[in-house]
N, C-alpha and C positions, 0 to 999 in steps of 0.2 A: 335601289340603293346605289349611291354614287361611289366612285372609287374613294373619295375622301371619307365617306361614312365607313367603308370597309376598313380603311387604315385606322380610323379612330376606334372602331370596335376592337380591332386586333391589339392596338396599343393599350386600351383600357383592360382587356382580358389579360394581357401580359403583365400589366402592372398589378392586377389583382392576384395573379398566380405568384408573382415575385413577392408581393407583400405577404401572402399566405405562407410561402416557403420561409421567408425571413422570420415571421412570427413563430412558425413551427421550430425553426432552428434555435430561436431565442428561448422558447419554452424547454426544448430538449437540453440546451446547454445549462439552464438553471437547474433542471431536475437531475441531470446526470453529473453536474460538477461537484467535486468533493467540497465539503465545508471548509476544509483546510487544504490549501494547495499542496502541502507536504504529504497529504494522505493520498495524492494521486498515484496510481500504480502504473508501471511500465507495462503496456499491453504485451510486450514480447518477453517479459520476465517469467520465470517459472513461479507457480503459486507457492507461497510460504505458509506452512501450517505450524501453529504453535500449540503445544499441548502443555497444560499446567502440570507440574510435578505432582504426582499423587492422584490426578484426576481419574486415571483409568481404574484405580482401585476403589474410588468413591470415598476417600477420607484419609485420615492419618492416624498413626499410633504414637503414643507418647511412651518412651522407653528410657529406663535408667541404666546407663552403661557405666560400670565401675571397674576398678582394679587396674590392670596393666594395659591401659589404652592411652593414646595421646591426648584425648580430650574427654575425660570422664564427666559424667553428669547426665542431665536430661536431654534427650534428642527426639526430634519429631521425624517420623518415617512414613512413607506411603503405606496404605493398607496392602497386605500381601508380602511385606518385606520378610526377609530371612535373617537369621543371626549374623550371617556374613555381611549383610547390608548394614546391620546395626553397628558392627565393628568398623566398617568403612566410614559410617557417619561419625564415629568417635575418633576418626583419624588413623585407625589401624592399631596394631600392637605397639606398645611403648617399648623402649629399650630394655626395661626391667621385667617385661612379661615372661612368665614361665610357659614357653610354647608347648613343651611336652605335657604339662598339667592341663593347659588349655585344650589340647587335642583330646585328652581323656575326658574332660568335663563339659566341653561345649560341642554341640552338634550344629555345625555351620549351616546346614541345610534346613534346620528346624524353623517353622514359621514363628514369627514374633507376634505376641498378643499385647494389646493395650495394657499399660501398667506394669509390664514385665520388667524385672531387673536381670541384667546379664552381667556376670562377674568374670573377669579374666584374671586368673591367678598370677601372682607376682613372685619372682625368684626369691627364695629365702623364707617364704611363708610356710608355716606348718601345714602339712596336707590336711584337707578337710574332706567331707563327703560331697564336695562340689560347692556350688554357690550358696548352699543352705547354711554353711558355717557351723554345723553341729560338731565337727571335729572327730566324730567316732564312726564315720562312714555311713551314718544313717541320713536319709533325706528328710530335711525339716520341711514339713508340709506348709508351714507358715511363711517360708522364704524361698522355696525351690522354684526354679524357672519352669516354664511350660515344657521345655525339652527334657528336663530332669524328671518331671512328673510323668511324662509319656514313656520314659524308660522303665517305669515300674510295671510289673506284670498286671495285666487286666485294666490298665489305665490308658485310655486313648485321648485324642485331642479334645473331645467334648467333655469328658470327665475331668481332664486336667484344667480346662477352662472353668468348670463348675467349682473346683477346689480354689482356684485363684480368685474367682468372683466372691465366693463365700468368705474366704479369709480377709478379703478387702473390706467386707462389711463388719466382720468380727473375727479376730484370730482364734484359732482352735486352742482350747485349754487342754483337752485330752483327745486321744484317738477316737474315743466313743462319740465325741461331738460330731464327727463326720457322718456317722450313722444317724444320730439323733436329729441332726439338721438336714437329713436326707440328701447329703452330698454324695455319699457312697452307700452301697448295700452292705449288709453284714458279710456276705461272701467276698466282695471286693476288699473289704478291710482285712479279712482273714488272710487273703493272698499277699498283702503288703505289710502286715503288722510288724514283722521282724526286720523290715527294711526302712521303716520311717519313724519319725519322732515329731513332736509338736511343742517343744519347750519354748 
């Protein structure tokens, strides 16, 4: 091989290598380039993570918050929310809220359940048995909140939810309905019979 042939082979080899590298760079730039230039990330920036509200709990609750709050009505909360979270979603206590009565009737740490109504007492209202509105100090099983039901002897979170679910299907006409519909046992009803009503 002559010197000319060696130079030609080297030039052709270099051209092929450069052409291959250019093709590879072109393919990589097309595959790695963002579809929208504004989506390009700064390689030196810290990664940003966005978590949707409520995603950690796996859903949302719909709660009716009434009485002495800034924004009464229906509010959506992440699963796992507490009464305190519900009050915050309603804008907090209104100027006319009866804070002493609220402290007696609301457990701010109680878990909120879907479909629950939370009532914040208002100054000047006649005292009631809580959010149940019975007026005689008895807990109305057709209207009481989860936390009010759980405050009854022998009623825990599961049984309170059973009461709320059953009354959503059909309100209780008598206390005996709770046993007949297998919401409570006869023993559970005996424990709370003097503390509750269902009018």
